[in-house]
C-alpha positions as CSV (number, residue, x, y, z in Angstrom):
1,M,46.5,135.6,97.4
2,T,45.0,137.8,100.0
3,D,46.1,141.4,100.7
4,A,47.4,140.3,104.0
5,T,49.6,137.5,102.6
6,R,51.0,139.9,100.0
7,D,51.8,142.5,102.8
8,I,53.9,139.8,104.7
9,E,55.7,138.7,101.4
10,Q,56.6,142.3,100.8
11,L,57.9,142.7,104.2
12,E,60.0,139.8,103.9
13,Q,61.6,141.0,100.4
14,A,61.9,144.7,101.9
15,F,63.9,143.2,105.1
16,W,66.2,141.1,102.9
17,K,66.8,144.2,100.6
18,S,67.6,146.1,103.5
19,L,70.5,143.7,104.6
20,V,72.0,143.8,101.2
21,E,71.9,147.6,101.4
22,R,73.0,147.7,104.9
23,D,70.0,149.9,105.7
24,A,69.9,149.7,109.3
25,D,66.5,152.4,109.3
26,T,64.6,149.8,107.4
27,A,65.8,146.8,108.7
28,T,65.3,147.9,112.5
29,G,62.0,149.6,111.7
30,L,60.8,146.2,110.7
31,L,61.9,144.4,114.2
32,A,59.6,144.1,117.4
33,P,61.2,145.7,120.4
34,Q,62.8,142.3,121.2
35,A,63.1,139.7,118.8
36,L,64.5,136.0,118.3
37,M,66.7,134.5,115.9
38,V,67.9,131.0,115.6
39,S,70.6,130.0,113.0
40,S,73.7,127.7,112.5
41,H,75.2,130.4,114.8
42,G,73.2,129.6,117.8
43,A,69.8,131.1,119.3
44,M,70.0,134.9,120.2
45,Q,67.7,137.5,121.5
46,F,68.4,141.0,120.2
47,D,66.9,144.6,120.0
48,P,67.1,147.1,117.1
49,P,70.0,148.8,118.1
50,Q,71.9,145.7,118.5
51,Y,70.8,144.5,115.3
52,A,71.7,147.8,113.8
53,K,75.3,147.2,115.3
54,M,75.4,143.5,113.7
55,L,74.3,144.8,110.3
56,Q,77.4,147.1,110.2
57,D,80.0,144.4,110.6
58,P,82.4,144.8,107.5
59,K,83.4,141.1,107.9
60,H,79.6,139.6,107.4
61,G,77.1,140.7,105.2
62,L,74.5,139.7,102.7
63,L,75.3,140.3,99.0
64,K,72.3,138.9,97.3
65,F,69.4,136.7,97.7
66,T,66.3,135.2,96.0
67,L,63.4,134.0,97.9
68,G,60.9,131.2,96.8
69,D,58.1,128.8,97.7
70,M,56.6,131.4,100.4
71,Q,53.7,130.2,102.5
72,V,52.0,132.5,104.8
73,L,49.8,131.0,107.9
74,F,47.6,133.7,110.1
75,P,46.9,131.6,113.3
76,T,45.2,135.0,114.3
77,E,44.7,138.3,112.4
78,D,47.5,139.7,114.1
79,I,50.1,137.1,113.8
80,A,51.6,135.7,110.5
81,I,54.1,133.3,110.1
82,A,55.9,133.1,106.8
83,T,58.0,130.0,105.4
84,Y,60.1,129.9,102.3
85,S,63.3,129.0,100.6
86,A,66.2,131.3,99.9
87,N,69.4,131.2,98.1
88,Q,71.7,133.7,99.4
89,T,75.2,134.9,98.8
90,M,77.2,136.3,101.6
91,T,80.3,137.2,103.2
92,M,81.2,135.5,106.3
93,D,84.4,136.3,108.0
94,G,85.6,138.1,104.7
95,K,85.1,135.2,102.5
96,E,82.1,135.0,99.9
97,M,80.0,131.9,99.9
98,T,76.3,130.8,98.6
99,Q,74.0,129.0,100.4
100,D,70.5,127.5,99.9
101,V,68.4,127.7,103.2
102,F,64.8,127.4,104.6
103,D,63.6,130.3,106.8
104,S,60.7,131.2,108.9
105,S,59.7,134.3,110.2
106,T,57.0,135.2,112.9
107,W,55.3,138.8,112.3
108,V,53.1,140.5,114.9
109,R,50.8,143.3,114.3
110,M,51.5,145.9,116.8
111,G,49.7,149.2,116.9
112,G,48.7,148.5,113.2
113,T,52.1,147.9,112.0
114,W,53.7,144.4,111.3
115,K,56.8,143.5,113.1
116,C,59.1,140.6,113.0
117,V,59.6,139.0,116.4
118,A,61.1,135.7,115.5
119,H,63.5,134.4,112.4
120,T,64.9,131.0,112.0
121,E,67.2,129.8,109.3
122,S,68.2,126.2,108.5
123,E,70.7,125.2,105.9
124,A,69.2,123.2,103.1
125,A,70.6,119.7,102.6
126,K,73.5,119.4,100.0
127,K,72.0,118.5,96.6
128,Q,73.8,115.0,95.7
């Protein structure tokens, strides 16, 4: 594993941890000035202050997570795309639920610092 790959994996872990802890400073510090997200809730564009506000919503929140099978691709030295599986337990509209998902994040090095510019999440097919 290269140092750059390890850096991206650590950033992903730090971002998810910041969601559990509702640590808006850490989460928004990892975001680009404008970012995109696609999930089962739709597609959206947001900036760090908008994300911080979403993170404080008491009806929604991440409680715990496990990331696995991470792969990181570097199309250029300043762009990284990470894909991985995640098991997440969260509250949605005040109800606790657990999901298996597949995620991807695109990171861009800006001024020497990695920033997340896009994140996607797809729910895994239910196991029979």
